[in-house]
MMTF fields as JSON, N, C-alpha, C and O atoms, coordinates in Angstrom:
{
  "mmtfVersion": "1.0.0",
  "mmtfProducer": "UNKNOWN",
  "numBonds": 463,
  "numAtoms": 464,
  "numGroups": 116,
  "numChains": 1,
  "numModels": 1,
  "chainsPerModel": [1],
  "groupsPerChain": [116],
  "chainIdList": ["A"],
  "bondAtomList": [4, 2, 8, 6, 12, 10, 16, 14, 20, 18, 24, 22, 28, 26, 32, 30, 36, 34, 40, 38, 44, 42, 48, 46, 52, 50, 56, 54, 60, 58, 64, 62, 68, 66, 72, 70, 76, 74, 80, 78, 84, 82, 88, 86, 92, 90, 96, 94, 100, 98, 104, 102, 108, 106, 112, 110, 116, 114, 120, 118, 124, 122, 128, 126, 132, 130, 136, 134, 140, 138, 144, 142, 148, 146, 152, 150, 156, 154, 160, 158, 164, 162, 168, 166, 172, 170, 176, 174, 180, 178, 184, 182, 188, 186, 192, 190, 196, 194, 200, 198, 204, 202, 208, 206, 212, 210, 216, 214, 220, 218, 224, 222, 228, 226, 232, 230, 236, 234, 240, 238, 244, 242, 248, 246, 252, 250, 256, 254, 260, 258, 264, 262, 268, 266, 272, 270, 276, 274, 280, 278, 284, 282, 288, 286, 292, 290, 296, 294, 300, 298, 304, 302, 308, 306, 312, 310, 316, 314, 320, 318, 324, 322, 328, 326, 332, 330, 336, 334, 340, 338, 344, 342, 348, 346, 352, 350, 356, 354, 360, 358, 364, 362, 368, 366, 372, 370, 376, 374, 380, 378, 384, 382, 388, 386, 392, 390, 396, 394, 400, 398, 404, 402, 408, 406, 412, 410, 416, 414, 420, 418, 424, 422, 428, 426, 432, 430, 436, 434, 440, 438, 444, 442, 448, 446, 452, 450, 456, 454, 460, 458],
  "bondOrderList": [1, 1, 1, 1, 1, 1, 1, 1, 1, 1, 1, 1, 1, 1, 1, 1, 1, 1, 1, 1, 1, 1, 1, 1, 1, 1, 1, 1, 1, 1, 1, 1, 1, 1, 1, 1, 1, 1, 1, 1, 1, 1, 1, 1, 1, 1, 1, 1, 1, 1, 1, 1, 1, 1, 1, 1, 1, 1, 1, 1, 1, 1, 1, 1, 1, 1, 1, 1, 1, 1, 1, 1, 1, 1, 1, 1, 1, 1, 1, 1, 1, 1, 1, 1, 1, 1, 1, 1, 1, 1, 1, 1, 1, 1, 1, 1, 1, 1, 1, 1, 1, 1, 1, 1, 1, 1, 1, 1, 1, 1, 1, 1, 1, 1, 1],
  "groupList": [{"groupName": "UNK", "atomNameList": ["N", "CA", "C", "O"], "elementList": ["N", "C", "C", "O"], "formalChargeList": [0, 0, 0, 0], "bondAtomList": [1, 0, 2, 1, 3, 2], "bondOrderList": [1, 1, 2], "singleLetterCode": "X", "chemCompType": "L-PEPTIDE LINKING"}],
  "groupTypeList": [0, 0, 0, 0, 0, 0, 0, 0, 0, 0, 0, 0, 0, 0, 0, 0, 0, 0, 0, 0, 0, 0, 0, 0, 0, 0, 0, 0, 0, 0, 0, 0, 0, 0, 0, 0, 0, 0, 0, 0, 0, 0, 0, 0, 0, 0, 0, 0, 0, 0, 0, 0, 0, 0, 0, 0, 0, 0, 0, 0, 0, 0, 0, 0, 0, 0, 0, 0, 0, 0, 0, 0, 0, 0, 0, 0, 0, 0, 0, 0, 0, 0, 0, 0, 0, 0, 0, 0, 0, 0, 0, 0, 0, 0, 0, 0, 0, 0, 0, 0, 0, 0, 0, 0, 0, 0, 0, 0, 0, 0, 0, 0, 0, 0, 0, 0],
  "groupIdList": [1, 2, 3, 4, 5, 6, 7, 8, 9, 10, 11, 12, 13, 14, 15, 16, 17, 18, 19, 20, 21, 22, 23, 24, 25, 26, 27, 28, 29, 30, 31, 32, 33, 34, 35, 36, 37, 38, 39, 40, 41, 42, 43, 44, 45, 46, 47, 48, 49, 50, 51, 52, 53, 54, 55, 56, 57, 58, 59, 60, 61, 62, 63, 64, 65, 66, 67, 68, 69, 70, 71, 72, 73, 74, 75, 76, 77, 78, 79, 80, 81, 82, 83, 84, 85, 86, 87, 88, 89, 90, 91, 92, 93, 94, 95, 96, 97, 98, 99, 100, 101, 102, 103, 104, 105, 106, 107, 108, 109, 110, 111, 112, 113, 114, 115, 116],
  "secStructList": [7, 7, 2, 2, 2, 2, 2, 2, 6, 7, 1, 1, 7, 7, 2, 2, 2, 2, 2, 2, 2, 2, 2, 2, 2, 2, 2, 2, 2, 2, 2, 2, 2, 2, 2, 2, 6, 6, 6, 6, 7, 4, 4, 4, 2, 2, 2, 2, 2, 2, 2, 2, 2, 2, 2, 2, 2, 2, 2, 2, 2, 2, 2, 2, 2, 2, 6, 6, 7, 6, 6, 6, 6, 2, 2, 2, 2, 2, 2, 2, 2, 2, 2, 2, 2, 2, 2, 2, 2, 2, 6, 6, 7, 7, 7, 2, 2, 2, 2, 2, 2, 2, 2, 2, 2, 2, 2, 2, 2, 2, 2, 2, 2, 2, 2, 7],
  "xCoordList": [4.143, 4.688, 4.022, 3.862, 3.652, 2.851, 4.112, 5.301, 3.558, 4.846, 5.824, 7.028, 4.894, 5.135, 6.275, 7.348, 6.096, 7.249, 8.306, 9.412, 7.838, 9.228, 10.066, 11.196, 9.13, 10.037, 10.999, 12.07, 10.287, 11.126, 12.144, 12.956, 12.739, 14.163, 14.827, 15.765, 14.682, 15.556, 16.454, 15.778, 17.358, 18.266, 18.666, 18.871, 18.759, 19.136, 18.436, 18.901, 16.694, 16.082, 15.395, 15.151, 15.16, 14.865, 12.945, 12.456, 12.201, 11.6, 10.061, 8.93, 10.885, 9.888, 9.951, 8.959, 11.168, 10.973, 10.455, 10.367, 10.114, 9.419, 7.919, 7.085, 7.622, 6.029, 5.868, 4.946, 6.973, 6.752, 6.432, 5.414, 7.143, 7.155, 5.667, 4.952, 5.558, 4.278, 2.746, 1.665, 2.891, 1.994, 1.897, 0.914, 3.204, 3.343, 2.402, 1.476, 2.992, 2.395, 0.819, 0.132, 0.529, -1.083, -1.594, -2.357, -1.108, -1.229, -1.528, -2.618, -0.622, -0.638, -1.297, -1.929, -1.712, -2.895, -4.377, -5.142, -4.651, -5.754, -5.937, -7.074, -4.981, -5.146, -5.451, -6.56, -4.77, -5.262, -6.914, -7.587, -7.278, -8.799, -9.48, -10.626, -8.892, -9.74, -10.011, -11.166, -9.363, -8.848, -9.927, -10.656, -9.994, -10.919, -12.286, -13.183, -12.384, -13.764, -14.063, -15.203, -13.277, -13.467, -14.047, -14.728, -13.497, -13.449, -14.686, -15.341, -15.406, -16.344, -17.257, -18.26, -16.875, -17.455, -16.858, -15.882, -17.63, -16.515, -16.457, -15.378, -17.466, -17.068, -15.782, -15.491, -15.211, -14.136, -12.825, -11.959, -12.951, -11.643, -10.391, -9.417, -10.483, -9.193, -8.891, -7.727, -10.014, -9.473, -8.772, -7.688, -9.617, -8.106, -7.397, -6.623, -6.913, -5.749, -4.437, -3.267, -5.072, -4.211, -3.935, -2.846, -5.457, -5.055, -3.725, -3.079, -3.681, -2.759, -1.315, -0.325, -1.301, 0.228, 0.407, 1.51, -0.189, -0.152, 0.454, 1.625, -0.227, -0.039, 1.28, 2.136, 1.779, 3.156, 4.333, 5.532, 3.678, 5.006, 5.15, 6.177, 4.259, 4.296, 4.834, 5.861, 4.624, 5.413, 6.688, 7.442, 7.144, 8.395, 8.91, 9.919, 8.562, 9.292, 9.359, 10.516, 8.659, 8.8, 9.88, 10.358, 10.164, 11.371, 12.525, 13.467, 12.303, 13.63, 14.122, 15.216, 13.202, 13.874, 13.96, 14.796, 13.4, 13.543, 14.872, 15.315, 16.007, 16.999, 18.133, 19.283, 17.617, 18.771, 18.999, 20.172, 18.164, 18.588, 18.776, 17.905, 19.829, 20.364, 18.66, 18.527, 17.975, 16.919, 15.668, 14.778, 15.516, 14.469, 13.793, 12.584, 14.601, 14.329, 13.441, 12.457, 14.061, 13.594, 12.134, 11.251, 11.906, 11.042, 10.1, 9.088, 10.333, 9.541, 8.568, 7.539, 9.392, 8.548, 7.531, 6.392, 7.894, 6.826, 5.573, 4.494, 5.643, 4.61, 3.977, 2.958, 4.462, 3.65, 2.56, 1.39, 3.144, 2.619, 1.272, 0.265, 1.589, 0.575, -0.347, -1.568, 0.163, -0.948, -1.986, -3.188, -0.789, -2.313, -2.718, -3.829, -2.584, -3.15, -4.705, -5.778, -4.086, -5.393, -6.284, -7.508, -5.904, -6.976, -7.619, -8.845, -6.93, -8.006, -8.939, -9.98, -8.598, -9.422, -10.76, -11.832, -10.68, -11.582, -12.492, -13.646, -12.106, -13.1, -14.191, -15.16, -13.98, -15.014, -16.173, -16.939, -15.826, -16.6, -17.003, -16.365, -18.35, -19.068, -18.626, -18.609, -18.336, -18.13, -17.226, -16.372, -17.74, -16.991, -15.828, -14.824, -15.73, -13.94, -12.965, -11.764, -14.006, -12.981, -12.277, -11.118, -13.129, -13.241, -12.304, -11.311, -12.054, -11.322, -10.069, -9.174, -10.091, -8.571, -7.781, -6.573, -8.912, -7.966, -7.375, -6.388, -8.355, -7.573, -6.435, -5.66, -6.385, -4.926, -3.492, -2.409, -4.214, -3.358, -2.621, -1.471, -3.895, -3.051, -1.791, -0.649, -2.054, -1.113, 0.245, 1.32, -0.069, 1.051, 2.113, 3.32, 1.212, 1.649, 2.144, 3.229, 1.703, 2.528, 3.951, 5.063, 3.883, 5.155, 6.497, 7.727, 5.359, 6.636, 7.403, 8.577, 6.432, 7.15, 8.005, 8.66, 7.984, 8.546, 10.166, 11.256, 9.974, 11.278, 12.124, 13.296, 11.493, 12.028, 12.957, 13.527],
  "yCoordList": [1.735, 0.363, 0.687, 1.757, -0.865, -0.715, -0.413, -0.412, -0.158, 0.046, -1.045, -1.0, -2.164, -3.312, -3.674, -4.025, -3.604, -4.005, -2.847, -2.922, -1.777, -0.623, -1.495, -1.983, -1.462, -1.648, -2.945, -3.1, -4.006, -5.574, -4.881, -5.149, -3.992, -3.694, -2.934, -2.376, -2.668, -2.118, -3.477, -4.342, -3.529, -4.599, -5.039, -6.169, -3.372, -3.802, -4.426, -5.248, -4.3, -4.948, -6.412, -7.098, -6.773, -8.116, -8.393, -7.266, -9.078, -9.498, -8.845, -8.43, -9.081, -8.431, -6.804, -6.147, -6.222, -5.061, -4.176, -2.956, -5.34, -4.625, -4.816, -3.953, -5.846, -6.088, -4.802, -4.028, -4.605, -3.065, -1.88, -1.2, -1.72, -0.634, -0.238, 0.761, -1.598, -1.726, -1.647, -1.445, -1.834, -1.772, -0.101, 0.61, 0.14, 1.442, 2.72, 3.453, 2.647, 2.857, 3.083, 4.099, 1.729, 1.7, 2.657, 3.586, 2.385, 2.679, 4.425, 4.993, 4.843, 6.408, 6.666, 7.336, 6.197, 6.372, 6.39, 7.35, 5.246, 4.992, 5.97, 6.425, 6.408, 7.215, 8.489, 8.945, 9.194, 10.308, 10.596, 11.554, 9.284, 9.231, 9.025, 9.471, 8.266, 8.387, 9.577, 9.667, 10.492, 11.697, 12.615, 13.403, 12.44, 13.451, 13.088, 13.908, 12.028, 11.438, 11.692, 11.484, 12.022, 12.221, 14.024, 14.45, 14.576, 16.104, 16.617, 16.205, 17.449, 18.097, 17.646, 18.271, 16.444, 15.581, 15.73, 15.074, 16.872, 17.066, 15.747, 15.447, 15.004, 13.705, 12.594, 11.477, 13.239, 12.476, 13.297, 12.938, 14.544, 15.439, 14.225, 13.963, 13.827, 12.996, 11.982, 11.605, 11.377, 10.428, 11.015, 10.617, 12.124, 12.839, 12.906, 12.478, 13.741, 14.056, 12.76, 12.805, 11.871, 10.694, 9.95, 9.425, 9.855, 9.644, 10.382, 9.89, 11.736, 12.3, 12.181, 12.317, 11.885, 11.484, 10.0, 9.875, 9.009, 8.027, 8.14, 7.821, 8.553, 9.16, 9.618, 8.798, 10.887, 11.137, 10.375, 10.487, 9.513, 8.551, 7.164, 6.495, 6.841, 5.546, 6.179, 5.559, 7.121, 7.495, 7.801, 7.739, 8.302, 8.453, 7.412, 7.27, 6.399, 4.993, 4.293, 4.083, 3.973, 3.782, 4.425, 3.797, 5.623, 6.194, 5.711, 5.222, 5.962, 5.681, 4.433, 4.374, 3.202, 1.95, 2.016, 1.23, 2.646, 2.643, 2.895, 2.137, 3.786, 4.052, 3.588, 4.005, 2.389, 2.022, 3.152, 3.313, 3.69, 4.685, 4.051, 3.375, 4.351, 4.055, 4.512, 4.051, 5.212, 5.785, 4.898, 5.07, 3.967, 3.023, 2.412, 2.565, 1.657, 1.149, 1.859, 1.375, 3.114, 3.947, 4.264, 4.312, 4.446, 4.592, 4.332, 4.966, 2.919, 1.792, 1.282, 0.606, 1.945, 2.108, 3.084, 2.89, 4.162, 5.368, 4.971, 5.517, 4.016, 4.048, 2.867, 2.57, 1.89, 0.921, 1.527, 1.147, 2.73, 3.341, 4.11, 4.148, 4.844, 5.653, 4.686, 4.838, 3.813, 2.725, 2.101, 1.844, 1.928, 1.363, 2.388, 1.989, 3.496, 4.516, 4.997, 5.241, 4.988, 5.03, 3.548, 3.664, 2.641, 1.404, 1.469, 1.542, 1.462, 2.409, 3.145, 2.62, 4.557, 5.331, 4.614, 4.775, 3.981, 3.467, 2.826, 2.906, 2.024, 1.209, 2.0, 1.493, 3.499, 3.758, 4.631, 5.587, 3.779, 4.983, 3.424, 2.373, 3.845, 2.615, 2.752, 1.908, 3.994, 4.465, 3.185, 2.443, 3.26, 1.685, 2.274, 1.566, 3.801, 3.896, 4.061, 4.227, 3.937, 3.698, 2.253, 2.077, 1.322, -0.447, -0.238, -0.17, -0.036, -0.45, 0.17, -0.521, 1.394, 1.674, 1.269, 1.417, 0.577, -0.107, -1.419, -1.937, -1.991, -3.47, -3.196, -4.09, -2.212, -1.623, -1.488, -2.061, -0.4, -0.127, -1.111, -1.155, -2.011, -3.32, -4.197, -4.322, -4.591, -4.945, -4.045, -4.511, -2.873, -1.975, -1.908, -1.666, -2.209, -1.986, -3.516, -3.458, -5.028, -6.218, -5.666, -5.624, -5.363, -5.746, -4.508, -4.542, -3.363, -2.433, -3.003, -2.734, -3.887, -4.457, -5.746, -6.409, -6.06, -7.109, -6.26, -6.831, -5.002, -4.224, -3.938, -3.632, -4.032, -3.575, -4.559, -4.422],
  "zCoordList": [-17.083, -16.172, -14.705, -14.117, -14.297, -12.688, -11.66, -11.978, -10.354, -9.121, -8.882, -8.632, -9.041, -8.716, -9.678, -9.186, -11.299, -11.945, -11.907, -12.442, -11.217, -11.469, -9.867, -9.87, -8.696, -7.539, -7.7, -7.113, -8.785, -8.924, -9.257, -8.372, -10.126, -10.679, -9.913, -10.483, -8.7, -7.923, -7.088, -6.533, -7.072, -7.071, -5.737, -5.293, -4.968, -3.44, -2.902, -2.113, -3.119, -2.115, -1.88, -2.872, -0.902, -0.76, -1.076, -1.013, -1.268, -1.746, -0.607, -0.86, 0.687, 1.798, 1.847, 2.164, 1.515, 1.011, -0.114, -0.258, -0.932, -2.213, -1.761, -2.035, -1.134, -0.082, 0.38, 0.125, 1.179, 2.337, 1.268, 1.393, 0.454, -0.353, -0.988, -0.909, -1.696, -2.308, -1.368, -1.922, 0.05, 0.93, 1.459, 1.668, 1.558, 2.344, 1.07, 1.416, -0.347, -1.313, -1.204, -1.094, -1.281, -1.192, -0.009, -0.277, 1.474, 2.687, 2.131, 2.196, 1.757, 1.102, 1.031, 1.848, -0.335, -1.48, -0.785, -0.879, -0.11, 0.829, 1.783, 1.913, 2.522, 3.86, 3.028, 3.306, 2.076, 1.396, 1.309, 1.687, 0.612, 0.106, 1.22, 1.276, 2.409, 3.596, 4.132, 4.548, 4.261, 4.992, 4.147, 4.75, 2.457, 1.958, 2.307, 2.508, 2.36, 2.451, 4.179, 4.594, 4.871, 6.355, 6.803, 7.736, 5.834, 5.738, 5.804, 4.847, 6.618, 6.823, 7.763, 8.109, 8.222, 9.323, 10.604, 10.966, 11.524, 12.594, 13.437, 13.949, 13.6, 14.189, 13.433, 13.861, 12.307, 12.211, 11.721, 10.923, 12.466, 12.001, 12.673, 11.967, 13.503, 14.002, 13.143, 13.013, 12.394, 11.981, 10.702, 10.276, 10.086, 8.953, 9.005, 8.15, 10.474, 10.758, 10.839, 10.459, 11.37, 11.236, 10.172, 9.938, 9.138, 7.89, 6.858, 5.933, 7.488, 6.654, 7.162, 6.444, 8.615, 8.977, 8.53, 7.999, 8.557, 7.718, 6.617, 6.415, 5.918, 4.075, 4.302, 3.971, 4.858, 4.685, 5.342, 5.083, 6.323, 6.61, 5.987, 6.1, 5.443, 4.753, 3.509, 3.233, 2.631, 1.506, 1.553, 0.582, 3.185, 3.294, 3.416, 2.726, 4.174, 4.268, 2.98, 2.617, 2.377, 0.866, -0.15, -1.095, 0.14, -0.656, -0.213, -0.836, 1.338, 2.246, 1.722, 1.161, 1.91, 1.354, -0.244, -0.689, -1.044, -2.457, -2.548, -3.411, -1.957, -2.041, -1.22, -1.354, -0.057, 0.269, 1.865, 2.199, 2.537, 3.295, 4.943, 5.491, 5.451, 6.613, 7.986, 9.12, 7.472, 8.258, 8.141, 8.975, 7.187, 7.021, 8.157, 8.329, 9.019, 9.925, 11.154, 11.713, 11.402, 12.454, 12.015, 12.871, 10.918, 9.869, 9.831, 9.532, 10.259, 10.127, 11.238, 11.232, 12.276, 13.779, 13.635, 14.06, 13.037, 13.485, 12.37, 12.604, 11.118, 10.498, 10.905, 10.281, 12.092, 12.564, 13.422, 13.392, 14.372, 15.338, 15.08, 15.787, 13.611, 13.098, 12.458, 12.5, 11.937, 11.14, 12.164, 12.085, 13.411, 14.398, 15.105, 15.455, 15.589, 15.975, 15.432, 15.984, 13.735, 12.583, 12.718, 12.667, 12.83, 12.868, 13.814, 13.732, 15.054, 16.556, 15.815, 15.419, 15.548, 15.128, 14.544, 15.128, 13.614, 12.44, 12.934, 12.515, 13.98, 15.125, 15.685, 16.251, 15.484, 16.225, 14.923, 15.039, 13.795, 13.183, 12.028, 11.971, 11.185, 10.55, 8.859, 7.962, 8.876, 7.318, 6.58, 7.064, 5.349, 4.535, 4.304, 4.225, 4.138, 3.451, 4.989, 5.203, 5.744, 7.181, 7.314, 7.691, 6.96, 6.83, 6.246, 6.971, 4.808, 3.678, 4.393, 4.881, 4.405, 4.848, 5.983, 6.168, 6.924, 8.092, 7.796, 8.318, 6.619, 6.527, 5.482, 5.144, 5.099, 4.07, 5.193, 5.303, 5.895, 6.955, 7.882, 8.319, 8.042, 8.949, 7.886, 8.328, 6.9, 6.219, 5.719, 5.341, 5.815, 5.918, 7.257, 7.26, 8.37, 9.459, 9.702, 10.281, 9.446, 9.468, 8.268, 8.794, 7.087, 6.64, 7.186, 7.143, 7.743, 8.021, 9.574, 9.832, 10.59, 11.569, 11.011, 11.815, 9.71, 9.257, 9.053, 9.098, 8.861, 8.676, 9.538, 9.317, 10.769, 12.142, 12.59, 13.672]
}
């Protein structure tokens, strides 16, 4: 079963929350991929570190939203900040994986902002 189908079965979620969970999970996956691509390139170490932070934060945010935690709104703010910092870092790099990641992170930041 796809993530979207699974998330659609969680009764307490709004459509906006479902979209945010999906975007957070996608951001987590793409950020991990980008971090791996950056490893070994000294000029991209900060990029890799930021990606790993985004991956952890967005994954946790998705899990908290799915279970209806009272802390998900607070974490949404951190997700927005981390995604935007990561996007800013990506603008310094021409690598295709960085540009793909920036696009996904922007969608994630936008939907997390809606959760605040």
